N, C-alpha and C positions, 0 to 999 in steps of 0.2 A: 091465418094472416101470414103473409110471407115474411121471413127472416124471424119469426117467433118460434122460441123452444119451449115447451111445457114440460116440467118435472113433477113427479109425484113422489112424495117421501112418506115413509111409514116408519113410526117408532115402535120398538119392541115392547116398551113400557109407557105409561102416561107421563106427559111432561107438563110441568108447571110453566116452564119458559122454554122456547125453541130458539136457538141462534143460527145465523146463516151468514156465510161470507161468499162475495161474488167477486171473481177476478180471473186473470190469467195466470193459473198456478202450475208450477212444476210439482209433481207428486213422487215422494219417496217413500219407501216403506221399511219398517223395522218391527221387531216384536219383543215383547216382555213376557216371558213365561208363555201363557195361552192367549195373550191379548195382542192384537193386531195394531201397531202403531203406524198411522198414516200421516205424513207431514205435508201440508199445502203451503208452498212457498211462492211469493210472487216472482215471476220471471224477470220483471223489470222493477227498479227502485221505485218507491212511492214519490210523491211530489216532494216532501221534505229532503229525502235522501238524494233525489235528483238534483236539487238545488245545492246540497253539500258537494256532490260529486263535481258539478259544473265549477264551484268555487275553486276546488283544487285542481281542476283540470284547465280552466280558462281564465279564472280570475286571479286576485292577489294571492290566494292560497297555493297557486301552482309552484311557487318558489320555495314551499315549506316542505311538502310531502307528496308522494305518489300514493293514492289511496286505492287505485284499481276499481274494478266494477263493485258496486254497492248493491247488486241484485241479491236479494234473500235467498234465491234459488241455489246460490254457490254454497251456502252453509246448510243447506236443508238436511243432508245426511248427517252431518254433526248434530244438528238440533234433535234429529230423530234418535240418535244415540243417547243423547242427554235426557230426553223424556222417557225413553225406555229404561234407563238407569233408575230414574226417579220412582217409576212405576214398580219396579223390582224391590226398591228399598221399603216402600209403603206397602207392598204386597206381604212383605216378611213381618211387618209391624201390625198391619191392621186388617190382614185377611186379603183373599184374591180380589183383584180389580173387579169393581162393581158390576161392569158391563162387558159384553163380548169383544167389543171393539172400541178403540179410541179413534174415531175415524178422521178428525181433522184438528189434532191438537195444537197446531202452531199456525195461526194466521197472522202475519205481520200487521201491526197496527201503526199508524203514523204519530201516536201520541205516547209518551214514555209512561206507559201503565199496562196493565193486563187484566183479562176477564176470563173467568172459568165457567162456562157453560156445562150443562150435562154431556159428556163426551165431546166437548169443544173447548180448545184454549186459544185464546188470542194473546199474542205477544208482541211488544214492540218491535218495530223493523231493526233498531240497532242491536237488538239480541242476535240478529242473524249476521252481524259483521264479525270478522275475526279480530283477535286482540291487537294485531297490528294496526288494522284499520281504525278501531276505536281510539287506540293511543295517538294516531296520526291526526284525528280530528278533535282531540281532547275530550273524548268521553272515557272517564277512568272509574268513577266511583257511583254512577247512577245505579240505584238499586235495580232498576227494571232490566238490567243486563246481566245479573248475578246468577250463580248457581242457586242461591237462597231463593231468589225470586221465581225461578222456574219450578223449584221444589214446591214453594208455597202455593202457587197456582195449581199446579198438578195435584197437590193433595186435597183440593176441594172437590175432586171426584168422589173422595170418601167423606170429607166433613164439609157439609154444606149442601150436597146432592145425595149421596147414599144415606147419610145421616143428616137430617134437618133440625129444625127447632119447632117446638110447640108454641112459644110466644117469644117476644123481644127480649125477655128475662133470659132465655137459653141461647140467643142468637150469638153471644160472645164465643160459644164453643166453636162455630165455624171458622172465625178468623183466629181464635186463640190456638185451635188445632192446627190451622194452616201455618201459623207463625212458628209454633213448635216444630212443624214438620219442615218447613224451609230451613230452619237451623239444624235439624237432624239430618238433612241430606247434605249440608255443608260438612257435617262430621264425616260421612261416609265418602263424600266426593272429594274433600280435602283432608282434613285431619281434626283431632280432638282439640288441639290448641286453637284452631281458628273457631271451632264450635263455641267453646268457651269464652272467646274474645267477643263473639257476637252476643252473647248473653250478658257480658259486662256492659256492652254499649246499650242493651235493652235497659238495663238496671239505671245507667246513667240518664236516659231518656226519661225514665219515670220520676226522676229527681229534677228534671228541668221544670221550667215554669211556662205556662201558656202566656197569650199576649195581655192577659189581665192579671198577670202575677200569681196564679195558683200553680201549686206544685202539681204536676201531671198525676201522680200516684194518688193524690188526695181529691181528685175530682169527683169521685164517687165509687161506688162498688161496681164490677164489671157486669152485674146482673141487671143494671139500669139500661144497658144497651144504647139504643139511639136517644134515650132521654137525656144521657150524659151531654150531648151536644145542645147548646143553648147560647143566647146572647151574653150570658155571664162567663161561660167557661171558654169561649173562642172557637174558632172554626175548625181546628185540627185536634179537638179534645177527644172526639170519638175514637179516631184511629190511633192516636197517642196512647190512650188508656186501654181500650178494648183489645188492639192488636198486641201491644207489648205486654201489658200486664196479664192478659188472657194467656198468652204463650209462656210467660214467666211462671204462672201458677202452675201450669202443666210441667215446666221444667223442675219446679220443686218437688212436685209429686214423683217425678221419675227419681230424682235423688233419694227421696224418702223410701222408695220401693226397691231401689237397687241394692246390690251387695258388693261393695268394694273389694272383699276378700275373694270373691269369685272371679276367675279369670275372665269369664263372660259376665261381667258385672250387671248386664242388662237381662240376665236370665230371669230373675225375679220379676222384672217389670213385664216381660212378655207372657210369663206364666200366670201372673196375677190378674 
C-alpha cells in the first residue's frame, strides 16, 4: 500500500512486555562502558509544551520571561550524558548492564511521570528543559525532572527487568531497589549531604498519614505488595509504603554492612 512502511523487530531475549514509541525523533548517541546509549528526542515540543511556549511568546506570559525553544531535541545530548552516568554508577554496584544496548532510553512523555520497559525509558518532556527554562515556567520541585527520578527509572533495567519477582510478596524489591538506587545516584551526582536529606524526607513521609488518618509506616508490611492498596488505606498507600519503606529498608541494610572506619566505607557493602 502506498505510503506504508513495515518494520520487523527481533529481540535478543524473550520479552514479557514490549514498548514502542513513534514520532519524529532526533537521535543522539553516548556510551557507558560497553553499553550503547541512544537518545530519541522529539524534534518539536509536544502539545503541552507547545501551549506553554505560546503562552510565553504570544500570551500574558510574554511579559515575564523568554523561554526559547522547548524542543526536547535541544537537550538530547545532555540527557544522554545523564543516563550514561547513571548506567556507570549502577554497573559498579550491581554488575554490568544487563543488555547489549540501551536503544531508546528517553522518549519524552507529555505527563509528569516515567516508565521503564526492558531497554526502554520514557521520561516526561519537562525533563528535557534546561534549568533556566524550568525556572521561568515555574517548574522547580517536580520529582519527574530530578537526578533522582532519572536514576530511579534507569535502575529498573536491573531491578524489575533483569531481576523480577516470583509473586506479589516479592514485588516490593523492584520499586524498593529503584528508590534506593535513585537516591544513590543523587549521592554520586550531587553529594552525600543531599543523599541523606532525601532519606530524611523519606522517613518523614513514612510518618505522614493517609486520607483516612493511618500512619503510612503502619499501613502493613511491604511484602503485602498491591494488597496494601484498599478502600481503607487510601489511593496513595501503595506508592507511599512500598517505594519509600522498601527503599528505606535497603538504606538501613547499607548502613549495617558499611564500615565507617574505612575510607571507602561502602567497601564491605559491595563485597558482601
